[in-house]
C-alpha positions as a printed NumPy array, in Angstrom:
array([[ -7.326, -25.292,  28.883],
       [ -7.476, -21.644,  30.038],
       [ -8.473, -18.757,  27.828],
       [ -5.019, -17.583,  26.726],
       [ -3.774, -21.203,  26.02 ],
       [ -6.852, -21.741,  23.905],
       [ -6.269, -18.471,  21.988],
       [ -2.612, -19.328,  21.515],
       [ -3.411, -22.845,  20.366],
       [ -5.888, -21.539,  17.838],
       [ -3.279, -19.086,  16.583],
       [ -0.947, -21.963,  15.682],
       [ -3.697, -24.212,  14.433],
       [ -4.452, -21.524,  11.866],
       [ -0.925, -21.812,  10.502],
       [ -1.894, -25.193,   9.151],
       [ -4.988, -23.61 ,   7.513],
       [ -2.815, -20.922,   5.823],
       [ -0.374, -23.519,   4.469],
       [ -3.267, -25.615,   3.249],
       [ -4.972, -22.705,   1.518],
       [ -1.823, -21.445,  -0.116],
       [ -1.088, -24.942,  -1.301],
       [ -4.526, -25.172,  -2.85 ],
       [ -4.05 , -21.821,  -4.513],
       [ -0.678, -22.856,  -5.923],
       [ -2.214, -26.15 ,  -7.246],
       [ -5.021, -24.305,  -8.938],
       [ -2.578, -22.048, -10.711],
       [ -0.378, -24.988, -11.695],
       [ -3.389, -26.953, -13.16 ],
       [ -4.904, -24.011, -14.917],
       [ -3.789, -23.599, -18.58 ],
       [ -5.53 , -20.256, -18.782],
       [ -5.821, -17.982, -15.715],
       [ -8.165, -15.172, -16.659],
       [ -8.627, -11.914, -14.734],
       [-11.692, -13.103, -12.902],
       [-10.158, -16.393, -11.645],
       [ -6.893, -14.632, -10.888],
       [ -8.658, -12.117,  -8.675],
       [-10.658, -14.844,  -6.959],
       [ -7.55 , -16.73 ,  -6.172],
       [ -5.719, -13.651,  -4.891],
       [ -8.717, -12.891,  -2.563],
       [ -8.646, -16.489,  -1.316],
       [ -4.908, -16.311,  -0.521],
       [ -5.229, -12.919,   1.22 ],
       [ -8.185, -14.281,   3.275],
       [ -6.067, -17.221,   4.458],
       [ -3.28 , -14.874,   5.446],
       [ -5.63 , -12.6  ,   7.25 ],
       [ -6.751, -15.456,   9.519],
       [ -3.589, -15.202,  11.512],
       [ -1.484, -12.166,  12.629],
       [  1.96 , -13.574,  12.684],
       [  5.22 , -12.976,  10.709],
       [  3.46 , -14.011,   7.458],
       [  1.612, -10.686,   7.724],
       [  4.871,  -8.784,   7.539],
       [  5.991, -10.871,   4.584],
       [  2.772, -10.239,   2.686],
       [  2.952,  -6.528,   3.227],
       [  6.554,  -6.411,   2.047],
       [  5.72 ,  -8.362,  -1.149],
       [  2.911,  -5.905,  -1.937],
       [  5.45 ,  -3.007,  -2.182],
       [  7.815,  -4.615,  -4.675],
       [  6.675,  -4.404,  -8.294],
       [  6.606,  -7.873,  -9.827],
       [  7.332,  -9.87 ,  -6.633],
       [  3.843, -11.365,  -7.001],
       [  1.112, -10.936,  -9.638],
       [ -0.477,  -7.505,  -9.645],
       [ -3.877,  -8.805,  -8.378],
       [ -2.088, -10.473,  -5.466],
       [ -0.158,  -7.319,  -4.699],
       [ -3.379,  -5.306,  -4.552],
       [ -5.036,  -7.736,  -2.137],
       [ -1.917,  -8.225,  -0.001],
       [ -1.646,  -4.467,   0.446],
       [ -4.973,  -4.454,   2.245],
       [ -3.823,  -6.674,   5.05 ],
       [ -3.469,  -4.994,   8.432],
       [ -1.48 ,  -6.297,  11.373],
       [ -3.762,  -6.172,  14.361],
       [ -3.094,  -9.204,  16.465],
       [ -5.332, -10.389,  19.376],
       [ -3.436, -10.076,  22.695],
       [ -2.691, -12.982,  24.956],
       [ -4.26 , -13.168,  28.465],
       [ -2.832, -12.698,  31.926],
       [ -1.924, -16.357,  32.543],
       [  0.17 , -16.351,  29.445],
       [  1.839, -13.039,  30.305],
       [  2.619, -14.212,  33.871],
       [  4.34 , -17.366,  32.61 ],
       [  6.253, -15.524,  29.909],
       [  7.499, -12.91 ,  32.39 ],
       [  8.607, -15.636,  34.781],
       [ 10.564, -17.204,  31.988],
       [ 12.376, -13.947,  31.223],
       [ 12.824, -12.257,  34.634],
       [ 12.363, -15.151,  37.145],
       [  9.603, -16.174,  39.563],
       [  9.686, -12.929,  41.534],
       [  9.36 , -10.827,  38.355],
       [  6.452,  -8.75 ,  39.778],
       [  8.628,  -7.65 ,  42.626],
       [ 10.808,  -5.812,  40.01 ],
       [  7.903,  -3.429,  39.14 ],
       [  5.8  ,  -1.036,  41.251],
       [  2.941,  -1.809,  38.864],
       [  2.322,  -3.811,  35.689],
       [ -0.885,  -3.598,  33.628],
       [ -2.484,  -7.007,  33.119],
       [ -4.068,  -5.975,  29.827],
       [ -1.804,  -5.381,  26.814],
       [ -1.96 ,  -1.828,  25.317],
       [ -0.792,  -3.131,  21.963],
       [ -0.311,  -6.469,  20.197],
       [  1.467,  -7.205,  16.906],
       [  2.958, -10.068,  14.944],
       [  5.79 , -11.05 ,  17.207],
       [  4.672,  -9.988,  20.688],
       [  2.584,  -7.515,  22.803],
       [  3.262,  -4.418,  24.876],
       [  2.306,  -3.814,  28.529],
       [  2.496,  -0.549,  30.411],
       [  4.128,  -0.637,  33.839],
       [  6.192,   1.283,  36.425],
       [  9.641,   0.329,  37.59 ],
       [ 10.917,   0.538,  41.178],
       [ 12.332,   4.007,  40.525],
       [  8.85 ,   5.304,  39.515],
       [  9.578,   5.495,  35.798],
       [  6.653,   4.575,  33.548],
       [  7.777,   1.866,  31.156],
       [  6.645,  -0.101,  28.13 ],
       [  7.371,  -3.846,  28.206],
       [  7.512,  -5.55 ,  24.854],
       [  7.015,  -9.29 ,  25.4  ],
       [  7.64 , -11.746,  22.644],
       [  5.24 , -14.645,  22.142],
       [  6.81 , -18.12 ,  22.81 ],
       [  8.354, -20.203,  20.079],
       [  8.302, -17.278,  17.514],
       [ 11.401, -18.674,  15.977],
       [  9.448, -21.724,  14.781],
       [  6.689, -19.463,  13.598],
       [  9.019, -17.443,  11.495],
       [ 10.57 , -20.485,   9.896],
       [  7.068, -21.864,   9.167],
       [  6.081, -18.542,   7.564],
       [  9.179, -18.523,   5.408],
       [  8.069, -21.836,   4.02 ],
       [  4.673, -20.267,   3.184],
       [  6.67 , -17.666,   1.245],
       [  7.96 , -20.432,  -0.976],
       [  4.347, -21.231,  -1.837],
       [  3.561, -17.586,  -2.632],
       [  6.558, -17.468,  -4.905],
       [  5.607, -20.769,  -6.535],
       [  2.298, -19.122,  -7.545],
       [  4.288, -16.214,  -9.059],
       [  6.501, -18.55 , -11.169],
       [  3.4  , -19.66 , -13.074],
       [  2.838, -16.216, -14.457],
       [  6.079, -15.608, -16.38 ],
       [  7.422, -13.607, -13.464],
       [  8.747, -10.075, -13.928],
       [ 11.451, -10.562, -11.349],
       [ 13.37 , -13.479,  -9.778],
       [ 12.696, -13.918,  -6.124],
       [ 15.776, -15.676,  -4.691],
       [ 17.341, -12.556,  -3.267],
       [ 14.027, -11.231,  -2.008],
       [ 13.474, -14.361,   0.13 ],
       [ 17.03 , -14.291,   1.429],
       [ 16.644, -10.647,   2.597],
       [ 13.288, -11.169,   4.157],
       [ 14.534, -14.205,   6.01 ],
       [ 17.531, -12.329,   7.473],
       [ 15.477,  -9.356,   8.58 ],
       [ 12.69 , -11.415,  10.215],
       [ 15.139, -13.514,  12.15 ],
       [ 16.896, -10.376,  13.39 ],
       [ 13.526,  -9.027,  14.706],
       [ 13.305, -11.906,  17.127],
       [ 16.363, -10.628,  18.938],
       [ 15.296,  -7.911,  21.391],
       [ 18.841,  -7.321,  22.635],
       [ 19.721,  -6.329,  19.101],
       [ 16.639,  -4.068,  19.039],
       [ 17.752,  -2.46 ,  22.357],
       [ 21.044,  -1.554,  20.7  ],
       [ 19.086,  -0.11 ,  17.826],
       [ 17.464,   2.356,  20.209],
       [ 20.918,   3.52 ,  21.423],
       [ 22.005,   3.704,  17.79 ],
       [ 19.077,   6.011,  16.815],
       [ 19.564,   8.142,  19.884],
       [ 23.18 ,   8.697,  18.857],
       [ 22.398,   9.309,  15.175],
       [ 19.714,  11.904,  15.957],
       [ 21.323,  13.487,  18.986],
       [ 21.349,  16.938,  17.256],
       [ 17.658,  16.741,  16.572],
       [ 16.142,  17.513,  19.979],
       [ 12.489,  17.35 ,  18.737],
       [ 12.9  ,  13.651,  17.825],
       [ 12.69 ,  11.394,  20.891],
       [ 13.87 ,   7.821,  21.327],
       [ 12.945,   5.662,  24.354],
       [ 15.648,   4.677,  26.867],
       [ 16.244,   1.019,  27.403],
       [ 15.967,  -0.463,  30.921],
       [ 18.642,  -3.141,  30.545],
       [ 18.069,  -4.813,  33.906],
       [ 14.431,  -5.454,  32.92 ],
       [ 15.259,  -6.65 ,  29.365],
       [ 16.256,  -9.921,  27.848],
       [ 16.593, -11.434,  24.346],
       [ 12.774, -11.838,  24.378],
       [ 11.672,  -8.954,  26.607],
       [ 12.418,  -5.304,  25.896],
       [ 11.617,  -2.738,  28.584],
       [ 11.764,   0.912,  27.608],
       [ 10.707,   4.266,  29.035],
       [  7.131,   4.991,  28.078],
       [  6.881,   7.668,  25.446],
       [  3.709,   9.698,  25.991],
       [  2.245,  10.847,  22.693],
       [ -0.754,  11.306,  20.427],
       [ -1.421,   9.079,  17.45 ],
       [ -0.284,  10.669,  14.217],
       [ -3.715,  10.326,  12.537],
       [ -5.2  ,  12.582,  15.171],
       [ -3.498,  15.469,  13.281],
       [ -4.991,  14.554,   9.93 ],
       [ -7.418,  17.472,  10.076],
       [ -5.017,  19.877,  11.865],
       [ -3.82 ,  23.183,  10.359],
       [ -1.448,  22.975,   7.432],
       [  1.272,  24.53 ,   9.628],
       [  1.024,  21.74 ,  12.223],
       [  0.95 ,  18.994,   9.525],
       [  3.997,  20.557,   7.874],
       [  5.866,  20.583,  11.164],
       [  5.137,  16.914,  11.732],
       [  6.119,  16.095,   8.218],
       [  9.475,  17.84 ,   8.622],
       [ 10.204,  15.85 ,  11.739],
       [  9.186,  12.611,  10.053],
       [ 11.478,  13.271,   7.06 ],
       [ 14.468,  14.066,   9.224],
       [ 13.876,  11.013,  11.448],
       [ 14.114,   8.742,   8.52 ],
       [ 16.574,  10.394,   6.098],
       [ 19.19 ,  11.786,   8.504],
       [ 20.196,   8.213,   9.67 ],
       [ 20.352,   7.008,   6.073],
       [ 22.179,  10.026,   4.621],
       [ 24.68 ,  10.327,   7.407],
       [ 25.018,   6.703,   8.622],
       [ 23.622,   4.466,   5.961],
       [ 20.869,   3.164,   8.319],
       [ 17.074,   2.896,   7.699],
       [ 14.108,   2.14 ,   9.718],
       [ 12.556,  -0.567,   7.526],
       [  8.973,  -0.354,   8.848],
       [  7.884,   3.321,   8.931],
       [  4.183,   2.904,   9.345],
       [  1.657,   5.052,  11.268],
       [  1.77 ,   2.99 ,  14.395],
       [  5.504,   3.561,  14.896],
       [  5.185,   7.297,  15.497],
       [  3.417,   9.425,  18.079],
       [  3.37 ,  13.189,  18.475],
       [  4.463,  15.094,  21.577],
       [  2.391,  17.977,  22.753],
       [  3.017,  20.621,  25.366],
       [  0.515,  23.349,  26.205],
       [ -1.54 ,  22.271,  23.185],
       [  1.441,  22.839,  20.918],
       [  3.211,  20.169,  18.822],
       [  6.785,  20.035,  20.165],
       [  8.224,  16.677,  19.077],
       [  8.024,  13.244,  17.515],
       [  8.371,   9.905,  19.282],
       [ 10.021,   7.056,  17.308],
       [  8.777,   3.578,  18.336],
       [  9.68 ,   0.009,  17.518],
       [ 13.214,  -0.565,  16.191],
       [ 13.028,  -4.255,  15.314],
       [ 13.356,  -3.737,  11.6  ],
       [ 16.556,  -1.613,  11.123],
       [ 18.942,  -2.125,   8.341],
       [ 22.392,  -0.86 ,   7.656],
       [ 23.799,  -0.409,   4.161],
       [ 27.382,  -0.303,   2.895],
       [ 28.563,   3.224,   1.906],
       [ 28.667,   2.13 ,  -1.671],
       [ 24.913,   1.43 ,  -1.643],
       [ 24.258,   4.846,  -0.186],
       [ 26.459,   6.299,  -2.891],
       [ 24.24 ,   4.544,  -5.415],
       [ 21.179,   6.242,  -3.977],
       [ 22.846,   9.65 ,  -4.168],
       [ 24.198,   8.962,  -7.699],
       [ 20.769,   7.901,  -8.963],
       [ 19.231,  11.04 ,  -7.473],
       [ 21.809,  13.303,  -9.083],
       [ 21.701,  11.353, -12.347],
       [ 17.897,  11.811, -12.592],
       [ 18.118,  15.469, -11.418],
       [ 20.803,  16.442, -13.908],
       [ 19.792,  13.92 , -16.69 ],
       [ 23.09 ,  12.172, -16.634],
       [ 22.446,   8.682, -17.945],
       [ 25.873,   7.39 , -17.215],
       [ 25.449,   8.294, -13.522],
       [ 22.004,   6.576, -13.46 ],
       [ 23.457,   3.344, -14.985],
       [ 26.38 ,   3.435, -12.563],
       [ 23.978,   3.653,  -9.636],
       [ 22.031,   0.629, -10.763],
       [ 25.322,  -1.326, -11.256],
       [ 26.508,  -0.25 ,  -7.792],
       [ 23.332,  -1.789,  -6.352],
       [ 24.006,  -5.123,  -8.065],
       [ 21.815,  -4.909, -11.159],
       [ 23.622,  -6.733, -13.948],
       [ 23.307,  -7.159, -17.756],
       [ 21.6  ,  -3.791, -18.038],
       [ 20.128,  -3.308, -21.52 ],
       [ 18.708,   0.001, -22.542],
       [ 15.148,  -1.385, -22.266],
       [ 15.846,  -2.561, -18.763],
       [ 17.231,   0.773, -17.646],
       [ 14.146,   2.615, -18.978],
       [ 11.895,   0.302, -17.018],
       [ 13.891,   0.731, -13.821],
       [ 13.73 ,   4.475, -14.395],
       [  9.924,   4.374, -14.3  ],
       [  9.947,   3.228, -10.707],
       [ 13.014,   5.414,  -9.774],
       [ 11.299,   8.575, -11.025],
       [  8.221,   7.675,  -9.005],
       [ 10.119,   7.166,  -5.795],
       [ 12.46 ,  10.034,  -6.329],
       [  9.954,  12.358,  -7.91 ],
       [  9.083,  14.32 ,  -4.756],
       [ 12.766,  14.774,  -3.972],
       [ 13.657,  15.975,  -7.48 ],
       [ 10.908,  18.596,  -7.56 ],
       [ 12.363,  21.812,  -6.107],
       [  9.144,  23.399,  -4.776],
       [  6.652,  23.116,  -1.951],
       [  4.269,  20.277,  -2.626],
       [  2.549,  17.25 ,  -1.107],
       [  4.156,  13.879,  -1.787],
       [  1.343,  12.843,  -4.067],
       [  0.985,  16.255,  -5.73 ],
       [ -2.674,  15.912,  -6.463],
       [ -2.674,  12.166,  -7.193],
       [ -5.353,  10.198,  -5.326],
       [ -3.889,   8.414,  -2.288],
       [ -5.638,   5.252,  -3.296],
       [ -3.94 ,   5.245,  -6.658],
       [ -0.573,   6.572,  -5.582],
       [  2.139,   4.371,  -7.167],
       [ -0.207,   1.764,  -8.636],
       [  0.053,   3.008, -12.146],
       [  3.853,   2.981, -12.052],
       [  4.021,  -0.423, -10.303],
       [  1.747,  -1.957, -12.921],
       [  3.715,  -0.334, -15.795],
       [  7.011,  -1.734, -14.41 ],
       [  5.482,  -5.188, -13.826],
       [  4.056,  -5.333, -17.357],
       [  7.193,  -4.097, -19.038],
       [  9.461,  -6.486, -17.186],
       [  7.336,  -9.493, -18.112],
       [  7.94 ,  -8.699, -21.762],
       [ 11.731,  -8.761, -21.511],
       [ 12.037, -11.567, -19.024],
       [ 12.671, -11.663, -15.245],
       [ 15.515,  -9.715, -13.721],
       [ 17.232, -10.389, -10.395],
       [ 16.503,  -7.793,  -7.719],
       [ 19.445,  -7.109,  -5.357],
       [ 18.379,  -7.977,  -1.788],
       [ 19.359,  -4.517,  -0.471],
       [ 16.562,  -3.147,  -2.657],
       [ 13.855,  -5.005,  -0.726],
       [ 13.628,  -2.997,   2.467],
       [ 14.791,   0.255,   0.947],
       [ 11.798,   0.001,  -1.358],
       [  9.451,  -1.069,   1.377],
       [ 10.577,   1.815,   3.588],
       [ 10.19 ,   4.446,   0.788],
       [  6.664,   3.242,   0.101],
       [  5.888,   3.056,   3.846],
       [  7.134,   6.534,   4.546],
       [  5.265,   7.802,   1.454],
       [  2.043,   6.284,   2.853],
       [  2.511,   8.124,   6.141],
       [  3.016,  11.415,   4.234],
       [ -0.155,  10.668,   2.202],
       [ -2.165,  10.48 ,   5.34 ],
       [ -0.604,  13.626,   6.738],
       [ -0.864,  15.629,   3.479],
       [  1.986,  17.892,   4.462],
       [  3.262,  20.521,   2.   ],
       [  7.07 ,  20.768,   2.075],
       [ 10.023,  21.342,  -0.132],
       [ 11.238,  17.692,   0.04 ],
       [ 14.069,  18.5  ,  -2.401],
       [ 15.676,  20.895,   0.128],
       [ 15.072,  18.516,   3.045],
       [ 16.772,  15.709,   1.126],
       [ 19.721,  17.832,   0.122],
       [ 20.296,  18.735,   3.87 ],
       [ 19.888,  15.065,   4.91 ],
       [ 22.426,  13.814,   2.411],
       [ 24.801,  16.782,   2.757],
       [ 28.127,  16.787,   0.923],
       [ 28.135,  13.043,   0.536],
       [ 31.528,  11.371,   0.931],
       [ 31.81 ,   7.57 ,   0.894],
       [ 34.903,   7.444,   3.117],
       [ 33.435,   9.809,   5.705],
       [ 30.287,   7.747,   5.947],
       [ 32.305,   4.604,   6.461],
       [ 34.185,   6.301,   9.315],
       [ 31.009,   7.546,  10.958],
       [ 29.555,   4.016,  10.678],
       [ 32.568,   2.374,  12.285],
       [ 32.498,   4.797,  15.235],
       [ 28.775,   4.743,  15.918],
       [ 28.346,   0.897,  15.585],
       [ 31.205,   0.26 ,  18.066],
       [ 29.776,   2.927,  20.372],
       [ 26.26 ,   1.383,  20.398],
       [ 27.368,  -2.261,  20.234],
       [ 25.492,  -2.924,  17.037],
       [ 26.818,  -5.83 ,  14.931],
       [ 26.204,  -5.731,  11.233],
       [ 27.803,  -8.798,   9.627],
       [ 25.651,  -9.087,   6.521]])
């Protein structure tokens, strides 16, 4: 067995270990009449350790759960939030066989050059730098084999995580959460869909010349291989100690790159983490922002976007009826006064920087390590007292994206008037106009949204 086969075999052997360890953790909880803080923490650490042994789709699932108050016990959320997706890359023998499967036996003849070593590896695949026959530098995103089976296996592990949660008088019901995660993960396996997402984002951000989207090389792409123009850039964290002016400029580009698609087209990038952005420099000056990785993109109905705008305006103008209407629009039902107040705790945290009409950082003096934890725990504790509520599935990735984008801003420590930027991104919101824009742009970019 050669090196890459051995590495790949070990990767899938570890899936069995994760399932076993999660099963043991669930059994411990089921058998325990009293789960004190110490044993709860110990169990949470054991589960996180098991998940950390592999770098597959389960990592994405764990990170998503850590951002939703009440999806898993607070101790578990704290531990899951520490997981980082940093997969070991597969060797050249593996890459050669996978490229043959996607582009044919003569695949190397379709490139002037192709780096044998991967420049990045993640949960679903790895990226190689190359050069096409026209001399364009390209990034080739190659999916690992049988990832569909891996995703389905990890969704079964999700059931085990949720079974643990059920033993703790859960704050929220998890049926819709699992449904949403399953849909989005299965979509990420389709690189033809992701290629269309690149075209979609290029169209949505065409008036923002400082935000760059890679071009897709369709003749060198398949359902499991995505070849794009290489976007030269500097890692965002390299600017962590730059001048306030530079960090503010980067923050402004980041905000527009995420909120313009949502406000104008009802589309979000559901995974806005540090690795999905690089900064463009020219003559030692920051001139632009590269957007990378478009696997996790979600479209919302105009009514959902209206709910976001209504909740913002309801909180801004202290209009309770508008706030309630927004929650109902999203699919929250049987809203008692106590439930509304609890939901408002989280809403005011997420919306807080947008409601505050002044120049500020996103944390506004709060420690990055504690940002959002107090509010999440408060929501979780309060919901447990009144019984579990059903979270609409649209909420899952909207919440994850808001927390992810906030984390990027925490690292950057930009000082901006986020209220003004949000008002510009949303514009004079009109539900019918948004629907019309969606219809036109989805047809133009061949993006199918049936869910």
